[in-house]
C-alpha positions, 0 to 999 in steps of 0.5 A: 499499500505504501508503494501505491500511495508514494507512486500512484502513476506507476500502478495506474490500471495494474492489477495489485493484491493488498491485505489489511483490516477494514476500518470504515465505509464511505457513505455515498449515495450511489446505486452501484458502487460503494467504498470502504477503507483497508489498512495494513499492519504498517498503518497505511490506508487505501480506499477500495471500490466494490460492486459487491456487499461491504465487508465486515469492519475490524476483519482482515481481508485479501483484495485484488483489483486494478489501481485507479486514481481519483481525478479530484483528489489525485489519490489512488484507490483499488477497484475490487475484483476479488476479496477473501477473508483472512481473519479467523483462519488459524493456519492460513498461509496468507496470514502467516506471510504477513505475520499477523496474529489470528484468533483460534479455538475461541482464544486469543493468539497474542498476549498484547491486549487481545481478549479471549472468547471471541472478544474484540481485540485492542488493536481492532479497536485502535484501527477503528479509532484511527479510521474514524479520525482519518475519515473526519479529516478527509471529510473536513478537507473535502468540505473546504475544497467544495466551499472553495470551488465554484462551477465555471464556464471557461471561454477560449481566452482562458478566463473564467465566467460564472454559469450565468455570464454571457459569452465573449463578444464576437470580436474577441471570439474572432481574434481567438479563432484567428490564433488557431488555439483554444483554452483548456479547462485549466487555462492552458492553450492547445490546438483546436480539432482539425477541420472543426470550428473553434468552440465558442464555450467550454462548459465545465464544472465539477461533474462534466466538461463539454464543448459548445460549437458556434451556432449553426456550424455543426449538425445537431444529432440529438441530446442527453437529458441529465436525470441524476448524477451531474450538477449545474447542467440539465442537458448535453447536446450532441453534434456531429464531430468535425471531419465525420461527414459520412453517414455515421458519427461517433461520440465517446463518453468517459472520465478522461478528456478527449477532443472537442465535439468528439467526446463528453467528459464525465467526471464522477469517480463511479464513471469509468475512464472509457465508459462507452461510445454513441454511434449515430447513423440515422438511428442511434446505438450505444457501445459499452466499453466498461466491464461487468467487474467495474461499472458497465453502461446500463440501458433502462436498467439492464447491464451491457456486456463488454463491447456489446452494442445496443440500439437506443430509442427516444426516451431510453435511460443510460446509466453510467455509474452514478450518472443517469442520462435520458436520450432524446433524438431532438433538442427539447 
């Protein structure tokens, strides 16, 4: 765990195996995934995401799965693929490798404060107390960051506007287009999508990022109405990406960033980095890129297989982690 915490980038998307005691759960209003904290015998703690039932606080487990990085906090977490309980196994090989003491025969295996007859050990109570303190500090940090962050609309010039501030004047937009660059969400300039119009706005807050084209420049394909999981935005318009002039148009969806008009960035942690793709060829299909072990795309509540393609119609609801979007073949 210490190696993962010190160098999270080296372990990203790598499947690891960790062992430790469950200290606490994280309370989230999420239907399909939940989080808990695992602490090893050296005091290092890492967050684990699971789609299964939650483990028992104070018990010791062996967990394996890929490492991901929280984009908001830049902290690593493990997406659970398998879990095995180690506590209570008197002769388990995994327990002996870690040198951890286990209870056996209803009596304490150590003489440092553990109690017999199935009682709770002093070490377990200490872990729980430390976990509570860590959670309180973590919650306080989240609250402070949340109070300081405000939803913004970033213009091409790199300045930040509130959601109700009008876009820059035509003269300013024209001079920015002449420079052949656009501003990213972090204020840095990058080259515009080849062959496409410069975005007038980059709509961005803590949950979503998308590009808004100049009016009348790109063909409108439909929209995604926000049902749940995204703040400060009600609808995501879908436009034909520049350069896709044939009958078929493709738009990807995921937690990572992507090119203007060709990608919708959904920032909640429960959305996979590569979640799905919309294919529009007169009709509209959704292709699922997330495995069942992580968080698959659901159509009207039904989970999709990896790389499965399903045709969707007006009114169908797509679920991606905690985000729910209702597809519309027109802009309401």
